[in-house]
Residue frames as a rotation matrix with the C-alpha (Angstrom) as fourth column:
MET 1
-0.552 -0.193 -0.811 81.01
0.616 0.562 -0.552 125.74
0.562 -0.804 -0.192 79.88
ILE 2
0.433 0.745 0.507 78.44
-0.011 -0.558 0.830 126.86
0.901 -0.364 -0.234 82.37
HIS 3
-0.699 -0.699 -0.150 79.97
0.164 0.048 -0.985 128.06
0.696 -0.714 0.081 85.66
ARG 4
0.398 0.780 -0.483 77.94
0.734 0.045 0.677 127.78
0.550 -0.624 -0.555 88.86
THR 5
-0.648 -0.581 -0.493 78.78
0.754 -0.582 -0.305 131.33
-0.110 -0.570 0.814 90.17
THR 6
0.157 0.702 -0.694 77.36
0.585 -0.633 -0.507 134.78
-0.796 -0.326 -0.510 90.43
LEU 7
-0.491 -0.225 0.841 76.81
0.803 -0.491 0.338 137.34
0.337 0.842 0.422 87.68
THR 8
0.168 0.478 -0.862 76.36
0.788 -0.590 -0.174 140.92
-0.592 -0.650 -0.476 88.88
PRO 9
-0.242 0.955 0.170 74.19
-0.824 -0.109 -0.556 142.40
-0.513 -0.275 0.813 87.55
THR 10
-0.168 0.265 0.949 72.19
0.268 0.939 -0.215 139.48
-0.949 0.218 -0.229 86.28
LYS 11
-0.808 -0.253 0.531 71.63
0.554 -0.021 0.832 139.43
-0.200 0.967 0.158 82.42
PRO 12
0.123 0.894 0.431 68.11
0.927 -0.259 0.273 140.87
0.355 0.365 -0.860 82.46
GLU 13
0.324 0.114 -0.939 69.13
0.717 -0.677 0.165 143.87
-0.617 -0.727 -0.301 84.66
PRO 14
-0.632 -0.565 -0.531 71.13
0.131 -0.752 0.646 145.87
-0.764 0.338 0.549 82.04
LEU 15
-0.695 0.463 0.550 68.44
0.679 0.169 0.715 145.19
0.238 0.870 -0.431 79.58
THR 16
0.185 0.863 -0.469 66.04
0.941 -0.294 -0.170 147.27
-0.285 -0.410 -0.867 81.62
GLY 17
0.247 -0.158 -0.956 67.88
0.022 -0.985 0.169 150.47
-0.969 -0.063 -0.240 80.75
TRP 18
-0.785 -0.616 -0.065 69.19
-0.076 -0.008 0.997 149.39
-0.615 0.787 -0.041 77.30
LEU 19
-0.510 0.613 0.603 65.94
0.820 0.559 0.125 148.14
-0.260 0.558 -0.788 75.73
PRO 20
0.491 0.816 -0.303 63.99
0.645 -0.575 -0.502 151.43
-0.585 0.051 -0.810 75.89
LYS 21
0.094 -0.528 -0.844 66.79
-0.338 -0.814 0.472 153.28
-0.936 0.241 -0.255 74.08
GLN 22
-0.799 -0.402 0.448 66.48
0.208 0.514 0.832 151.03
-0.565 0.758 -0.327 71.07
SER 23
-0.702 0.513 -0.494 64.53
-0.705 -0.599 0.381 152.22
-0.101 0.616 0.782 68.07
ARG 24
-0.559 0.454 -0.694 62.85
-0.239 0.713 0.659 148.83
0.794 0.535 -0.290 67.85
TYR 25
-0.967 0.146 -0.211 61.39
0.243 0.264 -0.933 149.10
-0.081 -0.953 -0.290 71.32
ALA 26
-0.521 0.844 0.123 57.84
-0.567 -0.450 0.690 149.31
0.638 0.290 0.713 70.00
GLY 27
0.291 0.762 -0.578 55.04
0.107 0.575 0.811 148.26
0.951 -0.298 0.086 72.34
GLY 28
-0.113 -0.340 -0.933 56.95
0.921 0.317 -0.227 149.22
0.374 -0.885 0.278 75.40
THR 29
0.521 0.306 0.797 56.31
0.068 -0.945 0.319 152.09
0.851 -0.112 -0.513 77.70
GLY 30
0.684 -0.271 0.678 58.57
-0.713 -0.449 0.539 153.44
0.158 -0.852 -0.500 80.45
THR 31
-0.392 -0.873 0.290 60.81
-0.920 0.381 -0.094 151.07
-0.028 -0.304 -0.952 82.29
PRO 32
0.066 0.400 -0.914 60.38
-0.482 0.815 0.322 147.40
0.874 0.419 0.246 81.41
ASP 33
0.219 0.023 0.975 59.63
-0.873 0.451 0.186 144.78
-0.436 -0.892 0.119 84.04
LEU 34
0.015 -0.295 -0.955 61.59
-0.838 0.518 -0.173 141.96
0.546 0.803 -0.240 82.56
VAL 35
0.314 0.050 0.948 61.19
-0.672 0.717 0.185 138.33
-0.671 -0.695 0.259 83.49
MET 36
-0.724 -0.684 -0.087 63.06
-0.586 0.544 0.601 135.45
-0.364 0.486 -0.795 82.18
ALA 37
0.355 0.933 -0.056 60.93
-0.812 0.278 -0.513 133.52
-0.463 0.227 0.857 79.66
GLY 38
0.854 -0.079 0.515 63.30
0.238 0.939 -0.250 131.17
-0.463 0.336 0.820 77.88
GLY 39
0.533 -0.695 -0.482 66.33
-0.840 -0.504 -0.201 131.02
-0.103 0.512 -0.853 75.49
PHE 40
0.880 -0.421 0.220 69.24
0.431 0.902 0.001 128.84
-0.199 0.094 0.976 74.50
ARG 41
0.344 -0.884 -0.316 72.97
-0.417 -0.446 0.792 129.05
-0.841 -0.141 -0.522 73.94
LEU 42
0.949 -0.295 -0.106 75.35
0.033 0.430 -0.902 128.35
0.312 0.853 0.418 71.04
ASP 43
0.592 -0.794 -0.137 78.87
0.510 0.237 0.827 127.34
-0.624 -0.559 0.545 71.48
ASP 44
0.754 -0.455 -0.474 81.67
-0.628 -0.710 -0.318 129.55
-0.192 0.538 -0.821 70.15
PRO 45
0.861 -0.447 -0.244 84.17
0.266 0.803 -0.534 127.28
0.434 0.395 0.810 68.27
GLY 46
0.022 -0.948 0.317 86.92
0.071 -0.315 -0.946 129.45
0.997 0.043 0.060 69.57
GLY 47
0.082 0.078 -0.994 85.77
0.879 0.465 0.109 129.28
0.470 -0.882 -0.031 73.22
ALA 48
-0.813 -0.571 -0.112 86.05
0.555 -0.702 -0.446 132.98
0.176 -0.424 0.888 73.86
VAL 49
-0.774 0.580 0.255 82.52
-0.568 -0.814 0.127 134.44
0.281 -0.047 0.959 73.49
GLY 50
-0.748 0.638 0.184 79.50
0.339 0.605 -0.720 133.34
-0.571 -0.476 -0.669 75.40
ILE 51
-0.848 0.515 -0.126 76.56
-0.358 -0.381 0.852 133.24
0.391 0.768 0.507 73.06
GLU 52
-0.719 0.684 -0.124 73.05
0.491 0.373 -0.787 133.35
-0.492 -0.627 -0.604 74.43
PHE 53
-0.684 0.662 0.308 69.66
-0.014 -0.434 0.901 133.99
0.730 0.612 0.306 72.88
LEU 54
-0.923 0.260 -0.285 67.71
0.281 -0.052 -0.958 135.35
-0.264 -0.964 -0.025 75.81
ILE 55
-0.347 0.892 0.288 63.93
0.364 -0.155 0.919 135.45
0.864 0.424 -0.271 75.78
VAL 56
-0.947 0.001 -0.322 62.47
0.294 -0.403 -0.867 137.96
-0.130 -0.915 0.382 78.15
ALA 57
-0.069 0.944 0.323 58.84
0.833 -0.124 0.540 139.03
0.549 0.306 -0.778 78.81
ASP 58
-0.922 -0.164 0.351 58.08
0.031 -0.934 -0.356 142.60
0.386 -0.317 0.866 79.55
ALA 59
-0.349 0.821 -0.452 55.30
0.910 0.412 0.044 142.46
0.223 -0.396 -0.891 82.08
ALA 60
-0.698 0.053 -0.714 55.12
0.290 -0.891 -0.349 146.27
-0.655 -0.451 0.607 82.41
ALA 61
-0.910 0.374 -0.177 53.08
-0.338 -0.425 0.839 146.53
0.239 0.824 0.514 79.16
ARG 62
-0.070 0.970 0.233 49.28
-0.972 -0.014 -0.236 146.20
-0.225 -0.243 0.943 79.24
GLU 63
0.972 0.224 -0.065 49.72
-0.233 0.923 -0.307 143.01
-0.009 0.314 0.949 77.25
PRO 64
0.381 -0.894 0.237 53.07
-0.119 0.207 0.971 141.32
-0.917 -0.398 -0.028 78.05
VAL 65
0.783 -0.302 -0.544 55.57
-0.592 -0.093 -0.801 141.67
0.191 0.949 -0.252 75.16
VAL 66
0.709 -0.553 0.437 57.99
0.279 0.790 0.546 138.78
-0.647 -0.265 0.715 74.63
ARG 67
0.781 -0.461 -0.422 61.34
-0.625 -0.598 -0.502 139.85
-0.021 0.655 -0.755 73.24
LEU 68
0.760 -0.642 0.106 64.37
0.650 0.752 -0.105 138.02
-0.013 0.149 0.989 71.91
VAL 69
0.773 -0.634 -0.037 67.82
-0.621 -0.767 0.160 139.47
-0.129 -0.100 -0.987 72.80
PRO 70
0.714 -0.673 -0.192 70.91
0.550 0.709 -0.441 137.69
0.433 0.209 0.877 71.31
MET 71
0.867 -0.454 0.205 73.87
-0.473 -0.620 0.626 138.40
-0.157 -0.640 -0.753 73.43
GLY 72
0.477 -0.837 -0.270 77.60
0.359 0.465 -0.809 138.01
0.802 0.289 0.522 73.00
CYS 73
0.984 -0.162 0.070 79.52
-0.112 -0.263 0.958 137.97
-0.136 -0.951 -0.277 76.35
ARG 74
0.567 -0.823 0.040 83.13
0.237 0.117 -0.965 138.85
0.789 0.556 0.261 76.03
GLY 75
0.499 -0.482 -0.720 86.17
0.848 0.097 0.521 139.17
-0.181 -0.871 0.457 78.33
ALA 76
-0.657 -0.599 -0.458 87.25
0.443 -0.798 0.408 142.46
-0.610 0.065 0.790 76.62
PRO 77
0.126 0.716 -0.687 85.43
-0.301 -0.632 -0.714 145.19
-0.945 0.297 0.136 74.75
LEU 78
0.367 0.114 0.923 84.50
0.774 0.514 -0.371 144.26
-0.517 0.850 0.100 71.07
GLU 79
-0.592 -0.689 -0.418 86.81
0.273 -0.659 0.701 146.28
-0.758 0.301 0.578 68.89
GLY 80
-0.986 0.155 0.066 84.95
-0.004 -0.412 0.911 148.56
0.168 0.898 0.407 66.52
ALA 81
-0.293 0.940 -0.174 81.54
0.918 0.328 0.223 148.11
0.267 -0.095 -0.959 68.09
SER 82
-0.322 0.316 0.892 79.21
-0.011 -0.944 0.330 151.13
0.947 0.097 0.308 68.27
GLY 83
-0.872 0.015 0.489 77.95
-0.469 -0.307 -0.828 152.48
0.138 -0.951 0.275 71.58
GLU 84
0.037 0.998 0.048 74.49
-0.997 0.034 0.063 151.17
0.061 -0.050 0.997 70.90
ALA 85
0.110 -0.111 -0.988 75.89
-0.338 0.930 -0.143 147.65
0.935 0.350 0.065 70.62
LEU 86
-0.846 -0.479 -0.234 76.96
0.045 0.372 -0.927 147.44
0.531 -0.795 -0.293 74.29
ILE 87
0.278 0.910 -0.307 74.14
0.313 0.216 0.925 146.25
0.908 -0.353 -0.225 76.52
GLY 88
0.767 -0.081 0.637 76.36
-0.602 -0.437 0.669 146.53
0.224 -0.896 -0.384 79.67
THR 89
-0.335 -0.866 -0.370 78.97
-0.441 0.491 -0.751 144.96
0.832 -0.089 -0.547 81.75
ALA 90
0.806 0.563 0.183 78.75
-0.449 0.381 0.808 142.44
0.385 -0.734 0.560 84.51
GLY 91
-0.213 -0.843 0.493 81.03
-0.973 0.139 -0.184 140.97
0.087 -0.519 -0.850 87.12
HIS 92
0.620 0.355 -0.700 81.31
-0.370 0.919 0.138 137.10
0.692 0.173 0.701 86.64
GLY 93
0.820 -0.216 0.530 82.49
-0.498 0.185 0.847 135.16
-0.281 -0.959 0.044 89.72
VAL 94
0.482 -0.670 0.564 84.95
0.492 0.740 0.459 133.01
-0.725 0.056 0.686 87.72
LEU 95
0.159 -0.434 0.887 85.68
0.986 0.021 -0.166 134.96
0.053 0.900 0.432 84.50
GLY 96
-0.654 -0.486 -0.580 85.81
0.589 -0.808 0.014 138.51
-0.475 -0.332 0.815 85.80
THR 97
-0.201 0.620 -0.758 84.27
-0.339 -0.770 -0.540 141.47
-0.919 0.149 0.365 83.98
ARG 98
-0.462 0.158 0.873 82.22
0.757 0.582 0.296 140.57
-0.461 0.797 -0.389 80.96
TRP 99
-0.750 0.210 -0.627 81.18
-0.431 -0.875 0.222 142.91
-0.502 0.437 0.746 78.22
ILE 100
-0.292 0.740 0.606 77.62
0.594 0.637 -0.491 142.05
-0.749 0.216 -0.626 77.01
TYR 101
-0.807 -0.023 -0.590 76.82
-0.383 -0.741 0.552 143.07
-0.450 0.672 0.589 73.51
ASP 102
0.420 0.898 -0.132 73.64
-0.578 0.153 -0.802 142.90
-0.700 0.412 0.583 71.32
GLY 103
0.030 -0.441 0.897 74.48
0.224 0.877 0.424 139.78
-0.974 0.188 0.125 69.34
VAL 104
0.800 0.336 0.497 73.60
0.535 -0.022 -0.845 141.35
-0.273 0.941 -0.198 65.94
HIS 105
0.843 -0.538 0.012 76.75
-0.513 -0.810 -0.283 143.47
0.162 0.233 -0.959 66.39
ASP 106
0.113 -0.773 0.624 79.00
-0.661 0.411 0.628 140.64
-0.742 -0.484 -0.464 67.40
PRO 107
-0.010 -0.142 -0.990 80.57
-0.971 0.239 -0.024 138.73
0.240 0.961 -0.140 64.39
VAL 108
-0.952 -0.305 -0.029 80.96
-0.284 0.913 -0.292 135.48
0.115 -0.270 -0.956 66.46
VAL 109
-0.461 0.834 0.304 77.28
-0.103 0.290 -0.952 135.46
-0.881 -0.470 -0.048 67.40
THR 110
0.311 0.611 -0.728 76.09
-0.796 -0.251 -0.550 136.15
-0.519 0.751 0.409 63.83
ALA 111
-0.368 -0.560 -0.742 78.40
-0.865 0.499 0.053 133.51
0.341 0.662 -0.668 62.43
GLN 112
-0.982 0.020 0.188 77.11
-0.069 0.888 -0.454 130.87
-0.176 -0.459 -0.871 64.82
LEU 113
-0.071 0.995 -0.066 73.42
-0.342 -0.086 -0.936 131.86
-0.937 -0.044 0.346 64.15
ARG 114
0.258 0.177 -0.950 74.06
-0.965 -0.008 -0.263 131.40
-0.054 0.984 0.169 60.48
ALA 115
-0.778 -0.496 -0.385 75.75
-0.515 0.855 -0.062 127.95
0.360 0.150 -0.921 61.19
LEU 116
-0.646 0.657 0.388 72.64
-0.074 0.453 -0.889 126.98
-0.760 -0.603 -0.244 63.30
LEU 117
0.297 0.823 -0.485 70.42
-0.625 -0.217 -0.750 127.93
-0.722 0.526 0.450 60.31
ARG 118
0.013 -0.356 -0.934 72.62
-0.923 0.355 -0.149 125.80
0.385 0.864 -0.324 57.97
GLY 119
0.911 0.363 -0.195 72.39
-0.273 0.886 0.376 122.81
0.310 -0.289 0.906 60.38
GLU 120
0.225 -0.933 -0.282 76.05
0.202 0.328 -0.923 123.08
0.953 0.151 0.263 61.39
ALA 121
-0.793 -0.398 0.461 75.71
-0.374 -0.279 -0.884 124.12
0.481 -0.874 0.072 65.04
THR 122
-0.281 0.632 -0.722 73.68
0.637 0.686 0.353 122.52
0.718 -0.361 -0.595 67.87
PRO 123
0.137 0.335 0.932 71.53
-0.501 -0.788 0.357 124.70
0.854 -0.516 0.059 70.25
GLN 124
-0.641 -0.480 -0.599 72.53
0.325 0.537 -0.778 124.18
0.695 -0.694 -0.188 73.77
HIS 125
0.412 0.728 -0.549 70.52
0.823 -0.039 0.567 124.27
0.391 -0.685 -0.615 77.06
ARG 126
0.552 -0.058 0.832 70.70
-0.093 -0.996 -0.008 127.68
0.828 -0.074 -0.555 78.81
SER 127
0.530 -0.245 0.812 71.88
-0.834 -0.325 0.446 126.42
0.155 -0.913 -0.377 82.17
ARG 128
0.706 -0.263 0.658 73.63
-0.131 0.864 0.486 123.08
-0.696 -0.430 0.576 81.57
SER 129
-0.091 -0.861 -0.500 77.00
-0.841 -0.202 0.501 122.47
-0.533 0.466 -0.707 80.09
HIS 130
-0.883 -0.387 -0.266 77.39
-0.466 0.654 0.596 120.15
-0.056 0.650 -0.758 77.01
THR 131
-0.524 0.781 0.339 73.60
0.408 0.580 -0.706 119.57
-0.748 -0.232 -0.622 76.90
PRO 132
-0.914 0.314 0.257 71.75
0.151 -0.324 0.934 120.05
0.376 0.893 0.249 73.55
ASP 133
-0.604 0.787 -0.123 68.40
-0.322 -0.382 -0.867 121.64
-0.729 -0.484 0.484 73.77
PRO 134
-0.811 0.286 0.510 65.97
0.556 0.646 0.523 119.54
-0.180 0.708 -0.683 71.77
ALA 135
0.182 0.913 -0.365 63.16
0.672 -0.387 -0.631 122.13
-0.718 -0.131 -0.684 72.26
VAL 136
0.076 -0.258 -0.963 65.05
-0.466 -0.863 0.195 124.37
-0.881 0.434 -0.186 69.83
THR 137
0.230 0.029 0.973 64.45
0.623 0.763 -0.170 123.22
-0.747 0.646 0.158 66.27
VAL 138
-0.496 -0.398 -0.772 65.74
-0.430 -0.659 0.616 124.33
-0.754 0.638 0.156 62.91
ARG 139
0.461 0.695 0.553 63.39
0.313 0.456 -0.833 123.98
-0.831 0.557 -0.008 59.96
GLY 140
0.962 0.049 0.268 64.80
0.272 -0.105 -0.957 123.81
-0.019 0.993 -0.115 56.45
ALA 141
0.429 -0.891 -0.148 68.49
-0.183 -0.246 0.952 123.80
-0.885 -0.381 -0.268 57.37
GLY 142
0.544 -0.275 0.793 70.77
0.796 0.468 -0.384 124.10
-0.266 0.840 0.474 54.40
PRO 143
-0.490 -0.785 0.378 72.99
0.861 -0.505 0.068 126.54
0.138 0.359 0.923 52.33
ASP 144
0.320 0.609 -0.726 72.46
0.721 -0.653 -0.230 130.13
-0.614 -0.450 -0.648 53.09
ASP 145
-0.731 -0.657 0.184 74.12
0.594 -0.479 0.647 131.69
-0.336 0.582 0.740 50.02
GLY 146
-0.794 0.337 0.506 72.37
0.148 -0.699 0.699 134.92
0.590 0.630 0.505 48.95
LEU 147
0.315 0.933 -0.175 70.10
0.517 -0.014 0.856 134.90
0.796 -0.360 -0.487 51.97
GLU 148
-0.463 -0.433 0.774 69.94
-0.366 -0.701 -0.612 137.16
0.807 -0.566 0.166 54.96
VAL 149
-0.598 0.254 -0.760 69.14
0.747 0.520 -0.415 136.32
0.290 -0.816 -0.501 58.65
ARG 150
-0.231 0.590 0.774 66.05
-0.302 -0.800 0.519 138.07
0.925 -0.114 0.363 59.91
LEU 151
-0.903 -0.107 -0.416 65.74
0.360 0.339 -0.869 138.19
0.234 -0.935 -0.267 63.74
ASN 152
0.199 0.950 0.242 62.33
0.316 -0.296 0.901 138.49
0.928 -0.102 -0.359 65.30
ARG 153
-0.779 -0.569 0.265 62.95
-0.020 -0.400 -0.917 140.81
0.627 -0.719 0.300 68.23
VAL 154
-0.343 0.799 0.494 59.31
-0.875 -0.080 -0.478 140.81
-0.342 -0.596 0.726 69.41
LEU 155
-0.998 -0.045 -0.052 58.10
-0.056 0.971 0.234 137.16
0.040 0.237 -0.971 69.47
ARG 156
-0.052 0.999 0.009 54.64
-0.997 -0.052 -0.055 135.91
-0.055 -0.012 0.998 68.63
PRO 157
-0.215 0.062 0.975 53.29
-0.257 0.959 -0.117 132.45
-0.942 -0.276 -0.191 69.11
LEU 158
-0.930 -0.038 -0.365 53.00
-0.361 0.279 0.890 130.31
0.068 0.959 -0.273 65.98
GLU 159
0.137 0.990 -0.030 49.51
-0.976 0.130 -0.174 129.37
-0.169 0.053 0.984 64.98
ALA 160
0.205 0.003 0.979 48.88
-0.311 0.949 0.062 125.66
-0.928 -0.317 0.195 64.91
ALA 161
0.796 0.135 0.589 48.86
0.462 0.493 -0.737 125.42
-0.390 0.860 0.330 61.15
GLU 162
0.818 -0.517 -0.251 51.86
-0.575 -0.736 -0.357 127.74
0.000 0.436 -0.900 60.62
ARG 163
0.663 -0.676 0.322 55.06
0.561 0.734 0.384 126.11
-0.495 -0.074 0.866 59.44
PRO 164
0.547 -0.545 -0.635 58.06
-0.577 -0.796 0.186 128.36
-0.607 0.265 -0.750 58.67
SER 165
0.960 -0.180 -0.215 59.97
-0.075 0.573 -0.816 127.15
0.270 0.799 0.537 55.69
ARG 166
0.081 -0.976 -0.203 63.44
0.592 0.211 -0.778 128.05
0.802 -0.057 0.595 57.03
GLY 167
0.188 -0.029 0.982 64.06
-0.518 -0.852 0.074 129.23
0.834 -0.523 -0.176 60.60
VAL 168
-0.847 -0.390 -0.362 64.78
0.159 0.464 -0.871 128.60
0.508 -0.795 -0.331 64.28
VAL 169
0.239 0.938 0.250 61.75
-0.337 -0.161 0.928 127.81
0.911 -0.306 0.277 66.38
ALA 170
-0.795 -0.403 -0.454 61.87
0.331 0.338 -0.881 127.71
0.508 -0.851 -0.135 70.20
GLY 171
0.281 0.910 -0.305 59.53
0.662 0.046 0.748 128.02
0.694 -0.413 -0.590 73.16
TRP 172
-0.805 -0.378 0.457 59.04
-0.110 -0.663 -0.741 130.32
0.583 -0.646 0.492 76.06
VAL 173
-0.347 0.651 -0.675 56.89
0.931 0.322 -0.169 130.72
0.108 -0.688 -0.718 79.09
ARG 174
-0.071 0.384 0.921 54.49
0.215 -0.895 0.390 133.65
0.974 0.226 -0.019 79.24
PRO 175
-0.754 -0.295 0.587 54.10
-0.413 -0.483 -0.772 135.60
0.512 -0.824 0.242 82.44
ASP 176
0.200 0.895 0.400 50.78
-0.969 0.120 0.215 133.82
0.145 -0.430 0.891 83.14
GLY 177
-0.204 -0.406 0.891 52.70
-0.621 0.757 0.203 130.47
-0.757 -0.512 -0.406 83.05
SER 178
0.795 0.517 0.317 51.39
-0.044 0.570 -0.820 129.25
-0.605 0.639 0.476 79.74
ALA 179
-0.223 -0.905 0.363 53.79
0.340 0.277 0.899 127.90
-0.914 0.324 0.246 77.05
ALA 180
0.812 0.396 -0.429 54.30
-0.268 -0.399 -0.877 129.28
-0.519 0.827 -0.218 73.57
ARG 181
-0.058 -0.852 0.520 56.51
0.650 0.363 0.668 128.56
-0.758 0.377 0.533 70.59
GLY 182
0.894 0.271 -0.358 57.54
-0.069 -0.705 -0.706 130.92
-0.443 0.655 -0.612 67.76
VAL 183
0.565 -0.673 0.476 60.10
0.731 0.141 -0.667 131.71
0.382 0.726 0.572 65.09
LEU 184
0.532 -0.525 -0.664 63.16
0.416 -0.522 0.745 133.45
-0.738 -0.673 -0.060 66.53
ALA 185
-0.190 -0.626 -0.756 65.13
-0.573 -0.555 0.603 133.83
-0.797 0.548 -0.254 63.28
ALA 186
0.555 0.443 0.704 64.78
0.355 0.639 -0.682 133.00
-0.752 0.629 0.197 59.65
LEU 187
-0.627 -0.769 0.125 66.54
0.371 -0.153 0.916 132.98
-0.685 0.620 0.381 56.43
ALA 188
0.559 0.828 0.042 65.08
0.412 -0.233 -0.881 135.18
-0.720 0.509 -0.472 53.65
PRO 189
0.273 -0.438 0.857 66.04
0.938 -0.076 -0.338 136.54
0.213 0.896 0.390 50.33
ARG 190
-0.584 -0.529 -0.615 68.03
0.653 -0.757 0.031 139.88
-0.482 -0.384 0.788 50.44
């Protein structure tokens, strides 16, 4: 359920401090200048965790870098999560304090991403309740036994002839206003 309310700070704001501390923050220098570029949501079958795959463009770099940040938003701290897993907290106008975690550390987020890759979950629009997002596609959905999920944290546009065999493909808007599509996550052998 999407609530029409305030979130303080907004989701990109805690990322400004959190991203540069991550070992995978290649290609970035100093403090990022993050702009919303796209993304989608997944529903938590239990209804407790907000699951969002946020796509942000870092316009501070010489060449803008587009990043994928999976997020799990919870009403209480995630038990057993390491310090690096916590992106930050935010005050939600309806739900109160929300703890925002890097989705790779949240078991609900990872389970739903696997369900999406199997074709058992439907990507949802970022800002509209109960609205599937047809722009997010899953190629090669099926059993995931013996396969691991590989997340692309830095996104690159697909070339016209490229066709991933198994993965989640979605679009984003570059800082110059042009559109791009790329692979956000894929299944691969361990």
